All heavy atoms as a GROMACS GRO file, in nm:
protein
  599
    1MET      N    1   4.858  -4.497   5.351
    1MET     CA    2   4.977  -4.460   5.426
    1MET      C    3   4.944  -4.356   5.533
    1MET      O    4   4.999  -4.360   5.640
    1MET     CB    5   5.083  -4.408   5.329
    1MET     CG    6   5.212  -4.371   5.395
    1MET     SD    7   5.304  -4.512   5.456
    1MET     CE    8   5.467  -4.453   5.452
    2GLU      N    9   4.852  -4.265   5.503
    2GLU     CA   10   4.815  -4.161   5.599
    2GLU      C   11   4.756  -4.223   5.726
    2GLU      O   12   4.789  -4.182   5.838
    2GLU     CB   13   4.716  -4.065   5.536
    2GLU     CG   14   4.689  -3.942   5.620
    2GLU     CD   15   4.601  -3.842   5.545
    2GLU    OE1   16   4.624  -3.818   5.426
    2GLU    OE2   17   4.509  -3.790   5.610
    3LYS      N   18   4.670  -4.323   5.710
    3LYS     CA   19   4.609  -4.389   5.826
    3LYS      C   20   4.716  -4.462   5.907
    3LYS      O   21   4.713  -4.462   6.029
    3LYS     CB   22   4.500  -4.486   5.780
    3LYS     CG   23   4.426  -4.550   5.894
    3LYS     CD   24   4.357  -4.446   5.981
    3LYS     CE   25   4.288  -4.512   6.099
    3LYS     NZ   26   4.237  -4.414   6.194
    4LEU      N   27   4.812  -4.523   5.839
    4LEU     CA   28   4.922  -4.590   5.907
    4LEU      C   29   5.001  -4.491   5.992
    4LEU      O   30   5.032  -4.519   6.108
    4LEU     CB   31   5.015  -4.658   5.806
    4LEU     CG   32   5.145  -4.716   5.863
    4LEU    CD1   33   5.116  -4.826   5.963
    4LEU    CD2   34   5.235  -4.765   5.753
    5LEU      N   35   5.031  -4.375   5.937
    5LEU     CA   36   5.104  -4.273   6.014
    5LEU      C   37   5.025  -4.228   6.135
    5LEU      O   38   5.082  -4.207   6.243
    5LEU     CB   39   5.139  -4.154   5.924
    5LEU     CG   40   5.244  -4.182   5.816
    5LEU    CD1   41   5.257  -4.062   5.723
    5LEU    CD2   42   5.378  -4.219   5.876
    6GLU      N   43   4.892  -4.216   6.122
    6GLU     CA   44   4.808  -4.181   6.236
    6GLU      C   45   4.817  -4.287   6.345
    6GLU      O   46   4.828  -4.254   6.464
    6GLU     CB   47   4.662  -4.166   6.193
    6GLU     CG   48   4.633  -4.043   6.112
    6GLU     CD   49   4.488  -4.039   6.065
    6GLU    OE1   50   4.401  -4.103   6.130
    6GLU    OE2   51   4.462  -3.973   5.963
    7ILE      N   52   4.812  -4.413   6.305
    7ILE     CA   53   4.822  -4.524   6.401
    7ILE      C   54   4.955  -4.517   6.474
    7ILE      O   55   4.961  -4.528   6.597
    7ILE     CB   56   4.806  -4.660   6.329
    7ILE    CG1   57   4.661  -4.677   6.281
    7ILE    CG2   58   4.848  -4.775   6.419
    7ILE    CD1   59   4.641  -4.794   6.186
    8LEU      N   60   5.063  -4.501   6.399
    8LEU     CA   61   5.197  -4.496   6.460
    8LEU      C   62   5.210  -4.379   6.555
    8LEU      O   63   5.264  -4.394   6.665
    8LEU     CB   64   5.303  -4.487   6.350
    8LEU     CG   65   5.317  -4.610   6.260
    8LEU    CD1   66   5.413  -4.580   6.146
    8LEU    CD2   67   5.362  -4.731   6.339
    9GLU      N   68   5.159  -4.263   6.517
    9GLU     CA   69   5.170  -4.145   6.603
    9GLU      C   70   5.085  -4.158   6.729
    9GLU      O   71   5.122  -4.105   6.833
    9GLU     CB   72   5.134  -4.020   6.523
    9GLU     CG   73   5.244  -3.985   6.423
    9GLU     CD   74   5.205  -3.878   6.324
    9GLU    OE1   75   5.093  -3.822   6.335
    9GLU    OE2   76   5.286  -3.851   6.234
   10ASP      N   77   4.973  -4.229   6.720
   10ASP     CA   78   4.892  -4.253   6.839
   10ASP      C   79   4.966  -4.344   6.938
   10ASP      O   80   4.957  -4.325   7.059
   10ASP     CB   81   4.758  -4.319   6.802
   10ASP     CG   82   4.660  -4.219   6.743
   10ASP    OD1   83   4.685  -4.097   6.754
   10ASP    OD2   84   4.558  -4.264   6.687
   11ILE      N   85   5.037  -4.442   6.886
   11ILE     CA   86   5.105  -4.540   6.972
   11ILE      C   87   5.235  -4.484   7.027
   11ILE      O   88   5.266  -4.500   7.145
   11ILE     CB   89   5.128  -4.671   6.894
   11ILE    CG1   90   4.991  -4.737   6.868
   11ILE    CG2   91   5.221  -4.765   6.970
   11ILE    CD1   92   4.994  -4.855   6.776
   12GLN      N   93   5.314  -4.418   6.942
   12GLN     CA   94   5.444  -4.363   6.983
   12GLN      C   95   5.461  -4.226   6.920
   12GLN      O   96   5.519  -4.212   6.814
   12GLN     CB   97   5.556  -4.459   6.940
   12GLN     CG   98   5.694  -4.420   6.985
   12GLN     CD   99   5.715  -4.438   7.132
   12GLN    OE1  100   5.643  -4.512   7.197
   12GLN    NE2  101   5.813  -4.370   7.187
   13PRO      N  102   5.410  -4.121   6.987
   13PRO     CA  103   5.407  -3.988   6.924
   13PRO      C  104   5.542  -3.918   6.907
   13PRO      O  105   5.551  -3.822   6.833
   13PRO     CB  106   5.315  -3.908   7.016
   13PRO     CG  107   5.316  -3.980   7.145
   13PRO     CD  108   5.346  -4.124   7.116
   14ASP      N  109   5.646  -3.966   6.971
   14ASP     CA  110   5.773  -3.893   6.971
   14ASP      C  111   5.863  -3.921   6.851
   14ASP      O  112   5.970  -3.861   6.839
   14ASP     CB  113   5.852  -3.926   7.099
   14ASP     CG  114   5.775  -3.883   7.223
   14ASP    OD1  115   5.692  -3.791   7.212
   14ASP    OD2  116   5.798  -3.943   7.329
   15ALA      N  117   5.826  -4.011   6.762
   15ALA     CA  118   5.914  -4.050   6.652
   15ALA      C  119   5.882  -3.973   6.524
   15ALA      O  120   5.769  -3.930   6.503
   15ALA     CB  121   5.902  -4.200   6.628
   16ASP      N  122   5.982  -3.961   6.439
   16ASP     CA  123   5.965  -3.900   6.307
   16ASP      C  124   5.948  -4.013   6.205
   16ASP      O  125   6.043  -4.062   6.146
   16ASP     CB  126   6.087  -3.815   6.270
   16ASP     CG  127   6.074  -3.753   6.133
   16ASP    OD1  128   5.966  -3.762   6.072
   16ASP    OD2  129   6.174  -3.694   6.086
   17TYR      N  130   5.824  -4.054   6.188
   17TYR     CA  131   5.795  -4.172   6.105
   17TYR      C  132   5.818  -4.148   5.957
   17TYR      O  133   5.837  -4.243   5.882
   17TYR     CB  134   5.651  -4.219   6.129
   17TYR     CG  135   5.632  -4.270   6.268
   17TYR    CD1  136   5.564  -4.196   6.363
   17TYR    CD2  137   5.685  -4.392   6.306
   17TYR    CE1  138   5.548  -4.243   6.492
   17TYR    CE2  139   5.671  -4.440   6.435
   17TYR     CZ  140   5.602  -4.365   6.527
   17TYR     OH  141   5.588  -4.412   6.655
   18GLU      N  142   5.816  -4.024   5.914
   18GLU     CA  143   5.831  -3.998   5.771
   18GLU      C  144   5.975  -4.013   5.724
   18GLU      O  145   5.998  -4.039   5.606
   18GLU     CB  146   5.775  -3.859   5.738
   18GLU     CG  147   5.626  -3.855   5.764
   18GLU     CD  148   5.560  -3.730   5.709
   18GLU    OE1  149   5.613  -3.673   5.612
   18GLU    OE2  150   5.455  -3.693   5.762
   19THR      N  151   6.072  -4.001   5.813
   19THR     CA  152   6.211  -4.011   5.770
   19THR      C  153   6.289  -4.122   5.843
   19THR      O  154   6.391  -4.166   5.791
   19THR     CB  155   6.286  -3.878   5.792
   19THR    OG1  156   6.283  -3.845   5.931
   19THR    CG2  157   6.224  -3.767   5.711
   20CYS      N  158   6.246  -4.166   5.957
   20CYS     CA  159   6.322  -4.264   6.036
   20CYS      C  160   6.316  -4.402   5.972
   20CYS      O  161   6.209  -4.450   5.935
   20CYS     CB  162   6.269  -4.270   6.178
   20CYS     SG  163   6.371  -4.377   6.284
   21THR      N  164   6.432  -4.465   5.960
   21THR     CA  165   6.440  -4.601   5.905
   21THR      C  166   6.502  -4.698   6.005
   21THR      O  167   6.546  -4.807   5.967
   21THR     CB  168   6.521  -4.603   5.774
   21THR    OG1  169   6.653  -4.554   5.802
   21THR    CG2  170   6.456  -4.519   5.666
   22THR      N  171   6.508  -4.657   6.131
   22THR     CA  172   6.569  -4.741   6.234
   22THR      C  173   6.482  -4.747   6.359
   22THR      O  174   6.531  -4.741   6.472
   22THR     CB  175   6.708  -4.687   6.272
   22THR    OG1  176   6.695  -4.549   6.310
   22THR    CG2  177   6.807  -4.700   6.157
   23LEU      N  178   6.351  -4.760   6.339
   23LEU     CA  179   6.258  -4.760   6.454
   23LEU      C  180   6.286  -4.874   6.551
   23LEU      O  181   6.277  -4.856   6.672
   23LEU     CB  182   6.114  -4.768   6.403
   23LEU     CG  183   6.064  -4.650   6.319
   23LEU    CD1  184   5.929  -4.682   6.259
   23LEU    CD2  185   6.059  -4.524   6.402
   24ILE      N  186   6.322  -4.990   6.499
   24ILE     CA  187   6.354  -5.104   6.584
   24ILE      C  188   6.500  -5.096   6.628
   24ILE      O  189   6.532  -5.110   6.746
   24ILE     CB  190   6.328  -5.237   6.511
   24ILE    CG1  191   6.182  -5.249   6.469
   24ILE    CG2  192   6.371  -5.357   6.596
   24ILE    CD1  193   6.083  -5.252   6.582
   25ASP      N  194   6.588  -5.075   6.531
   25ASP     CA  195   6.733  -5.075   6.559
   25ASP      C  196   6.770  -4.974   6.667
   25ASP      O  197   6.859  -5.000   6.748
   25ASP     CB  198   6.812  -5.046   6.432
   25ASP     CG  199   6.796  -5.155   6.326
   25ASP    OD1  200   6.751  -5.266   6.362
   25ASP    OD2  201   6.828  -5.129   6.209
   26ASP      N  202   6.703  -4.859   6.669
   26ASP     CA  203   6.735  -4.755   6.768
   26ASP      C  204   6.646  -4.761   6.892
   26ASP      O  205   6.653  -4.674   6.977
   26ASP     CB  206   6.722  -4.617   6.704
   26ASP     CG  207   6.835  -4.588   6.605
   26ASP    OD1  208   6.935  -4.663   6.605
   26ASP    OD2  209   6.824  -4.492   6.529
   27GLY      N  210   6.561  -4.864   6.902
   27GLY     CA  211   6.478  -4.882   7.021
   27GLY      C  212   6.364  -4.782   7.032
   27GLY      O  213   6.309  -4.763   7.141
   28ILE      N  214   6.327  -4.718   6.922
   28ILE     CA  215   6.216  -4.623   6.926
   28ILE      C  216   6.085  -4.697   6.951
   28ILE      O  217   5.999  -4.651   7.025
   28ILE     CB  218   6.211  -4.539   6.797
   28ILE    CG1  219   6.339  -4.454   6.788
   28ILE    CG2  220   6.086  -4.453   6.790
   28ILE    CD1  221   6.364  -4.392   6.653
   29LEU      N  222   6.071  -4.813   6.887
   29LEU     CA  223   5.955  -4.898   6.911
   29LEU      C  224   5.997  -5.016   6.998
   29LEU      O  225   6.088  -5.089   6.964
   29LEU     CB  226   5.898  -4.951   6.779
   29LEU     CG  227   5.841  -4.848   6.682
   29LEU    CD1  228   5.795  -4.917   6.554
   29LEU    CD2  229   5.726  -4.771   6.745
   30ASP      N  230   5.928  -5.033   7.112
   30ASP     CA  231   5.956  -5.148   7.196
   30ASP      C  232   5.856  -5.259   7.166
   30ASP      O  233   5.768  -5.245   7.081
   30ASP     CB  234   5.954  -5.109   7.344
   30ASP     CG  235   5.820  -5.054   7.389
   30ASP    OD1  236   5.719  -5.072   7.319
   30ASP    OD2  237   5.816  -4.994   7.498
   31SER      N  238   5.869  -5.371   7.236
   31SER     CA  239   5.783  -5.486   7.206
   31SER      C  240   5.636  -5.455   7.228
   31SER      O  241   5.549  -5.501   7.153
   31SER     CB  242   5.826  -5.608   7.288
   31SER     OG  243   5.823  -5.576   7.426
   32PHE      N  244   5.605  -5.376   7.331
   32PHE     CA  245   5.465  -5.339   7.355
   32PHE      C  246   5.410  -5.256   7.239
   32PHE      O  247   5.299  -5.279   7.192
   32PHE     CB  248   5.451  -5.262   7.486
   32PHE     CG  249   5.309  -5.225   7.515
   32PHE    CD1  250   5.218  -5.319   7.561
   32PHE    CD2  251   5.265  -5.094   7.495
   32PHE    CE1  252   5.086  -5.285   7.585
   32PHE    CE2  253   5.134  -5.059   7.520
   32PHE     CZ  254   5.044  -5.155   7.566
   33ALA      N  255   5.490  -5.161   7.191
   33ALA     CA  256   5.447  -5.077   7.078
   33ALA      C  257   5.426  -5.163   6.954
   33ALA      O  258   5.328  -5.143   6.880
   33ALA     CB  259   5.550  -4.968   7.051
   34ILE      N  260   5.513  -5.259   6.932
   34ILE     CA  261   5.501  -5.346   6.814
   34ILE      C  262   5.371  -5.426   6.821
   34ILE      O  263   5.297  -5.435   6.722
   34ILE     CB  264   5.624  -5.438   6.801
   34ILE    CG1  265   5.746  -5.354   6.764
   34ILE    CG2  266   5.599  -5.548   6.697
   34ILE    CD1  267   5.877  -5.427   6.778
   35LEU      N  268   5.342  -5.482   6.937
   35LEU     CA  269   5.217  -5.558   6.951
   35LEU      C  270   5.096  -5.468   6.932
   35LEU      O  271   4.997  -5.510   6.871
   35LEU     CB  272   5.212  -5.628   7.087
   35LEU     CG  273   5.312  -5.742   7.105
   35LEU    CD1  274   5.304  -5.798   7.247
   35LEU    CD2  275   5.288  -5.852   7.002
   36SER      N  276   5.102  -5.347   6.981
   36SER     CA  277   4.993  -5.252   6.961
   36SER      C  278   4.976  -5.220   6.813
   36SER      O  279   4.863  -5.214   6.762
   36SER     CB  280   5.019  -5.123   7.038
   36SER     OG  281   5.025  -5.149   7.176
   37ILE      N  282   5.086  -5.199   6.743
   37ILE     CA  283   5.082  -5.170   6.601
   37ILE      C  284   5.021  -5.287   6.525
   37ILE      O  285   4.935  -5.269   6.438
   37ILE     CB  286   5.223  -5.137   6.547
   37ILE    CG1  287   5.269  -5.002   6.603
   37ILE    CG2  288   5.226  -5.135   6.395
   37ILE    CD1  289   5.417  -4.974   6.584
   38VAL      N  290   5.064  -5.409   6.557
   38VAL     CA  291   5.011  -5.528   6.490
   38VAL      C  292   4.859  -5.534   6.505
   38VAL      O  293   4.786  -5.554   6.408
   38VAL     CB  294   5.078  -5.657   6.544
   38VAL    CG1  295   5.001  -5.781   6.500
   38VAL    CG2  296   5.222  -5.664   6.497
   39GLY      N  297   4.810  -5.514   6.628
   39GLY     CA  298   4.666  -5.516   6.652
   39GLY      C  299   4.593  -5.410   6.572
   39GLY      O  300   4.487  -5.437   6.513
   40GLU      N  301   4.648  -5.292   6.568
   40GLU     CA  302   4.585  -5.183   6.493
   40GLU      C  303   4.586  -5.210   6.342
   40GLU      O  304   4.488  -5.182   6.273
   40GLU     CB  305   4.656  -5.050   6.521
   40GLU     CG  306   4.634  -4.998   6.662
   40GLU     CD  307   4.492  -4.949   6.686
   40GLU    OE1  308   4.427  -4.903   6.591
   40GLU    OE2  309   4.448  -4.958   6.800
   41LEU      N  310   4.697  -5.263   6.292
   41LEU     CA  311   4.704  -5.295   6.148
   41LEU      C  312   4.602  -5.400   6.111
   41LEU      O  313   4.536  -5.390   6.007
   41LEU     CB  314   4.844  -5.344   6.111
   41LEU     CG  315   4.959  -5.245   6.120
   41LEU    CD1  316   5.091  -5.313   6.084
   41LEU    CD2  317   4.935  -5.125   6.033
   42GLU      N  318   4.589  -5.501   6.196
   42GLU     CA  319   4.492  -5.607   6.168
   42GLU      C  320   4.350  -5.552   6.168
   42GLU      O  321   4.270  -5.586   6.081
   42GLU     CB  322   4.509  -5.721   6.269
   42GLU     CG  323   4.639  -5.797   6.249
   42GLU     CD  324   4.661  -5.911   6.347
   42GLU    OE1  325   4.601  -5.910   6.456
   42GLU    OE2  326   4.739  -6.001   6.313
   43ASP      N  327   4.319  -5.467   6.264
   43ASP     CA  328   4.184  -5.409   6.272
   43ASP      C  329   4.157  -5.312   6.157
   43ASP      O  330   4.051  -5.318   6.095
   43ASP     CB  331   4.164  -5.335   6.405
   43ASP     CG  332   4.158  -5.429   6.524
   43ASP    OD1  333   4.143  -5.551   6.502
   43ASP    OD2  334   4.170  -5.380   6.637
   44GLU      N  335   4.250  -5.225   6.129
   44GLU     CA  336   4.229  -5.118   6.031
   44GLU      C  337   4.232  -5.167   5.887
   44GLU      O  338   4.153  -5.124   5.804
   44GLU     CB  339   4.333  -5.008   6.050
   44GLU     CG  340   4.317  -4.891   5.958
   44GLU     CD  341   4.189  -4.812   5.980
   44GLU    OE1  342   4.142  -4.804   6.095
   44GLU    OE2  343   4.135  -4.760   5.880
   45PHE      N  344   4.326  -5.258   5.858
   45PHE     CA  345   4.347  -5.298   5.719
   45PHE      C  346   4.299  -5.440   5.688
   45PHE      O  347   4.309  -5.485   5.574
   45PHE     CB  348   4.495  -5.283   5.682
   45PHE     CG  349   4.545  -5.142   5.693
   45PHE    CD1  350   4.628  -5.104   5.798
   45PHE    CD2  351   4.508  -5.046   5.601
   45PHE    CE1  352   4.674  -4.973   5.810
   45PHE    CE2  353   4.552  -4.914   5.612
   45PHE     CZ  354   4.634  -4.878   5.716
   46GLY      N  355   4.249  -5.510   5.789
   46GLY     CA  356   4.194  -5.644   5.767
   46GLY      C  357   4.297  -5.747   5.725
   46GLY      O  358   4.268  -5.838   5.649
   47VAL      N  359   4.419  -5.731   5.774
   47VAL     CA  360   4.526  -5.826   5.742
   47VAL      C  361   4.557  -5.909   5.866
   47VAL      O  362   4.520  -5.873   5.978
   47VAL     CB  363   4.654  -5.755   5.694
   47VAL    CG1  364   4.628  -5.683   5.563
   47VAL    CG2  365   4.708  -5.659   5.798
   48SER      N  366   4.625  -6.020   5.846
   48SER     CA  367   4.669  -6.104   5.956
   48SER      C  368   4.821  -6.103   5.959
   48SER      O  369   4.885  -6.153   5.865
   48SER     CB  370   4.616  -6.247   5.938
   48SER     OG  371   4.660  -6.329   6.043
   49VAL      N  372   4.877  -6.044   6.064
   49VAL     CA  373   5.022  -6.036   6.078
   49VAL      C  374   5.068  -6.157   6.159
   49VAL      O  375   5.039  -6.167   6.278
   49VAL     CB  376   5.065  -5.904   6.146
   49VAL    CG1  377   5.217  -5.898   6.158
   49VAL    CG2  378   5.012  -5.784   6.069
   50THR      N  379   5.137  -6.249   6.094
   50THR     CA  380   5.185  -6.370   6.161
   50THR      C  381   5.314  -6.340   6.237
   50THR      O  382   5.383  -6.241   6.207
   50THR     CB  383   5.211  -6.481   6.059
   50THR    OG1  384   5.320  -6.441   5.974
   50THR    CG2  385   5.086  -6.512   5.975
   51PRO      N  386   5.349  -6.426   6.332
   51PRO     CA  387   5.476  -6.406   6.403
   51PRO      C  388   5.597  -6.398   6.308
   51PRO      O  389   5.692  -6.326   6.335
   51PRO     CB  390   5.485  -6.528   6.494
   51PRO     CG  391   5.343  -6.562   6.522
   51PRO     CD  392   5.270  -6.534   6.392
   52ALA      N  393   5.591  -6.470   6.197
   52ALA     CA  394   5.702  -6.467   6.100
   52ALA      C  395   5.720  -6.329   6.038
   52ALA      O  396   5.830  -6.296   5.992
   52ALA     CB  397   5.678  -6.571   5.991
   53GLU      N  398   5.615  -6.247   6.038
   53GLU     CA  399   5.622  -6.112   5.981
   53GLU      C  400   5.680  -6.011   6.080
   53GLU      O  401   5.718  -5.901   6.041
   53GLU     CB  402   5.482  -6.064   5.939
   53GLU     CG  403   5.417  -6.148   5.833
   53GLU     CD  404   5.477  -6.131   5.695
   53GLU    OE1  405   5.554  -6.036   5.673
   53GLU    OE2  406   5.448  -6.214   5.609
   54ILE      N  407   5.684  -6.047   6.208
   54ILE     CA  408   5.728  -5.952   6.311
   54ILE      C  409   5.881  -5.959   6.322
   54ILE      O  410   5.938  -6.019   6.412
   54ILE     CB  411   5.658  -5.979   6.445
   54ILE    CG1  412   5.507  -5.974   6.425
   54ILE    CG2  413   5.701  -5.877   6.550
   54ILE    CD1  414   5.426  -6.012   6.547
   55ILE      N  415   5.944  -5.897   6.223
   55ILE     CA  416   6.090  -5.890   6.216
   55ILE      C  417   6.131  -5.744   6.195
   55ILE      O  418   6.051  -5.664   6.145
   55ILE     CB  419   6.144  -5.979   6.101
   55ILE    CG1  420   6.080  -5.940   5.967
   55ILE    CG2  421   6.124  -6.127   6.130
   55ILE    CD1  422   6.138  -6.011   5.846
   56PRO      N  423   6.251  -5.708   6.236
   56PRO     CA  424   6.293  -5.567   6.225
   56PRO      C  425   6.277  -5.509   6.085
   56PRO      O  426   6.240  -5.393   6.070
   56PRO     CB  427   6.440  -5.571   6.268
   56PRO     CG  428   6.448  -5.687   6.361
   56PRO     CD  429   6.351  -5.789   6.306
   57GLU      N  430   6.302  -5.589   5.983
   57GLU     CA  431   6.293  -5.538   5.845
   57GLU      C  432   6.153  -5.485   5.814
   57GLU      O  433   6.139  -5.394   5.733
   57GLU     CB  434   6.330  -5.648   5.744
   57GLU     CG  435   6.477  -5.684   5.745
   57GLU     CD  436   6.513  -5.783   5.857
   57GLU    OE1  437   6.422  -5.840   5.920
   57GLU    OE2  438   6.633  -5.800   5.882
   58ASN      N  439   6.050  -5.541   5.876
   58ASN     CA  440   5.913  -5.498   5.850
   58ASN      C  441   5.868  -5.382   5.940
   58ASN      O  442   5.764  -5.323   5.916
   58ASN     CB  443   5.815  -5.615   5.867
   58ASN     CG  444   5.826  -5.714   5.754
   58ASN    OD1  445   5.870  -5.682   5.645
   58ASN    ND2  446   5.785  -5.836   5.780
   59PHE      N  447   5.946  -5.353   6.045
   59PHE     CA  448   5.904  -5.253   6.143
   59PHE      C  449   6.002  -5.138   6.161
   59PHE      O  450   5.981  -5.051   6.244
   59PHE     CB  451   5.879  -5.321   6.279
   59PHE     CG  452   5.753  -5.402   6.283
   59PHE    CD1  453   5.749  -5.530   6.232
   59PHE    CD2  454   5.636  -5.349   6.335
   59PHE    CE1  455   5.632  -5.604   6.233
   59PHE    CE2  456   5.518  -5.422   6.337
   59PHE     CZ  457   5.517  -5.550   6.286
   60ASN      N  458   6.109  -5.133   6.084
   60ASN     CA  459   6.210  -5.028   6.101
   60ASN      C  460   6.168  -4.893   6.047
   60ASN      O  461   6.226  -4.792   6.083
   60ASN     CB  462   6.344  -5.070   6.039
   60ASN     CG  463   6.444  -5.113   6.145
   60ASN    OD1  464   6.439  -5.069   6.258
   60ASN    ND2  465   6.534  -5.201   6.106
   61SER      N  466   6.066  -4.891   5.960
   61SER     CA  467   6.020  -4.763   5.906
   61SER      C  468   5.872  -4.772   5.873
   61SER      O  469   5.817  -4.881   5.856
   61SER     CB  470   6.098  -4.726   5.779
   61SER     OG  471   6.064  -4.814   5.673
   62ALA      N  472   5.810  -4.655   5.861
   62ALA     CA  473   5.669  -4.652   5.822
   62ALA      C  474   5.653  -4.711   5.682
   62ALA      O  475   5.557  -4.783   5.655
   62ALA     CB  476   5.616  -4.509   5.826
   63GLN      N  477   5.749  -4.685   5.593
   63GLN     CA  478   5.741  -4.740   5.458
   63GLN      C  479   5.748  -4.892   5.459
   63GLN      O  480   5.676  -4.959   5.387
   63GLN     CB  481   5.851  -4.682   5.368
   63GLN     CG  482   5.839  -4.725   5.224
   63GLN     CD  483   5.709  -4.678   5.158
   63GLN    OE1  484   5.678  -4.559   5.162
   63GLN    NE2  485   5.634  -4.769   5.100
   64ALA      N  486   5.835  -4.947   5.543
   64ALA     CA  487   5.845  -5.094   5.552
   64ALA      C  488   5.715  -5.153   5.605
   64ALA      O  489   5.668  -5.257   5.557
   64ALA     CB  490   5.962  -5.133   5.642
   65LEU      N  491   5.655  -5.088   5.703
   65LEU     CA  492   5.525  -5.133   5.756
   65LEU      C  493   5.419  -5.126   5.647
   65LEU      O  494   5.339  -5.219   5.631
   65LEU     CB  495   5.483  -5.046   5.875
   65LEU     CG  496   5.542  -5.086   6.009
   65LEU    CD1  497   5.532  -4.971   6.106
   65LEU    CD2  498   5.472  -5.209   6.063
   66TRP      N  499   5.417  -5.017   5.572
   66TRP     CA  500   5.318  -5.001   5.465
   66TRP      C  501   5.337  -5.109   5.358
   66TRP      O  502   5.240  -5.167   5.310
   66TRP     CB  503   5.329  -4.862   5.406
   66TRP     CG  504   5.225  -4.834   5.303
   66TRP    CD1  505   5.245  -4.811   5.170
   66TRP    CD2  506   5.084  -4.826   5.323
   66TRP    NE1  507   5.125  -4.790   5.107
   66TRP    CE2  508   5.024  -4.799   5.199
   66TRP    CE3  509   5.002  -4.840   5.436
   66TRP    CZ2  510   4.887  -4.785   5.183
   66TRP    CZ3  511   4.865  -4.826   5.420
   66TRP    CH2  512   4.809  -4.799   5.294
   67ASP      N  513   5.462  -5.136   5.323
   67ASP     CA  514   5.491  -5.241   5.224
   67ASP      C  515   5.441  -5.376   5.273
   67ASP      O  516   5.385  -5.454   5.196
   67ASP     CB  517   5.640  -5.247   5.193
   67ASP     CG  518   5.691  -5.123   5.119
   67ASP    OD1  519   5.607  -5.046   5.065
   67ASP    OD2  520   5.813  -5.103   5.117
   68MET      N  521   5.461  -5.405   5.402
   68MET     CA  522   5.414  -5.531   5.459
   68MET      C  523   5.261  -5.539   5.452
   68MET      O  524   5.205  -5.642   5.413
   68MET     CB  525   5.461  -5.546   5.604
   68MET     CG  526   5.410  -5.673   5.671
   68MET     SD  527   5.453  -5.686   5.846
   68MET     CE  528   5.351  -5.556   5.917
   69VAL      N  529   5.193  -5.431   5.488
   69VAL     CA  530   5.046  -5.429   5.483
   69VAL      C  531   4.998  -5.454   5.340
   69VAL      O  532   4.908  -5.536   5.318
   69VAL     CB  533   4.991  -5.296   5.538
   69VAL    CG1  534   4.843  -5.279   5.503
   69VAL    CG2  535   5.012  -5.286   5.688
   70GLN      N  536   5.060  -5.388   5.244
   70GLN     CA  537   5.020  -5.406   5.104
   70GLN      C  538   5.042  -5.550   5.059
   70GLN      O  539   4.957  -5.609   4.991
   70GLN     CB  540   5.096  -5.309   5.014
   70GLN     CG  541   5.065  -5.164   5.039
   70GLN     CD  542   4.916  -5.133   5.032
   70GLN    OE1  543   4.851  -5.161   4.933
   70GLN    NE2  544   4.862  -5.079   5.139
   71ARG      N  545   5.155  -5.610   5.097
   71ARG     CA  546   5.184  -5.748   5.061
   71ARG      C  547   5.083  -5.843   5.124
   71ARG      O  548   5.032  -5.934   5.058
   71ARG     CB  549   5.326  -5.782   5.105
   71ARG     CG  550   5.375  -5.918   5.057
   71ARG     CD  551   5.518  -5.946   5.098
   71ARG     NE  552   5.530  -5.969   5.241
   71ARG     CZ  553   5.583  -5.887   5.329
   71ARG    NH1  554   5.634  -5.772   5.289
   71ARG    NH2  555   5.590  -5.916   5.456
   72LEU      N  556   5.051  -5.820   5.251
   72LEU     CA  557   4.955  -5.907   5.320
   72LEU      C  558   4.816  -5.895   5.259
   72LEU      O  559   4.743  -5.995   5.251
   72LEU     CB  560   4.952  -5.876   5.470
   72LEU     CG  561   5.080  -5.909   5.547
   72LEU    CD1  562   5.073  -5.856   5.689
   72LEU    CD2  563   5.105  -6.059   5.547
   73LYS      N  564   4.779  -5.777   5.217
   73LYS     CA  565   4.647  -5.757   5.154
   73LYS      C  566   4.641  -5.834   5.022
   73LYS      O  567   4.537  -5.890   4.988
   73LYS     CB  568   4.620  -5.609   5.133
   73LYS     CG  569   4.586  -5.536   5.262
   73LYS     CD  570   4.576  -5.387   5.243
   73LYS     CE  571   4.448  -5.347   5.175
   73LYS     NZ  572   4.429  -5.200   5.175
   74GLU      N  573   4.750  -5.834   4.947
   74GLU     CA  574   4.754  -5.905   4.820
   74GLU      C  575   4.746  -6.056   4.839
   74GLU      O  576   4.691  -6.126   4.755
   74GLU     CB  577   4.883  -5.871   4.743
   74GLU     CG  578   4.885  -5.729   4.689
   74GLU     CD  579   5.020  -5.693   4.629
   74GLU    OE1  580   5.105  -5.781   4.612
   74GLU    OE2  581   5.039  -5.573   4.601
   75GLU      N  582   4.801  -6.104   4.950
   75GLU     CA  583   4.806  -6.249   4.976
   75GLU      C  584   4.671  -6.305   5.021
   75GLU      O  585   4.654  -6.426   5.022
   75GLU     CB  586   4.914  -6.281   5.080
   75GLU     CG  587   5.054  -6.257   5.029
   75GLU     CD  588   5.159  -6.272   5.138
   75GLU    OE1  589   5.124  -6.307   5.252
   75GLU    OE2  590   5.277  -6.251   5.107
   76GLN      N  591   4.578  -6.219   5.058
   76GLN     CA  592   4.450  -6.268   5.110
   76GLN      C  593   4.367  -6.330   5.002
   76GLN      O  594   4.362  -6.294   4.891
   76GLN     CB  595   4.371  -6.154   5.175
   76GLN     CG  596   4.432  -6.111   5.304
   76GLN     CD  597   4.352  -6.000   5.370
   76GLN    OE1  598   4.274  -5.930   5.305
   76GLN    NE2  599   4.370  -5.984   5.498
   0.00000   0.00000   0.00000
């Protein structure tokens, strides 16, 4: 989770990732940021994020992103 927070802060430093649960809903993360995050997650954690995974529920919070990464790692 710590590495995930570092990735998020590098891409969009102005957000409070530890408490925010509306990163997509409130427009904190835009489409460019999401694509950057996907690329970083794939490189760092060795997962493959499919287009079906790129939904607000998976990107609205750091915890949701972490849960998605853990699920994808288990599916490999």
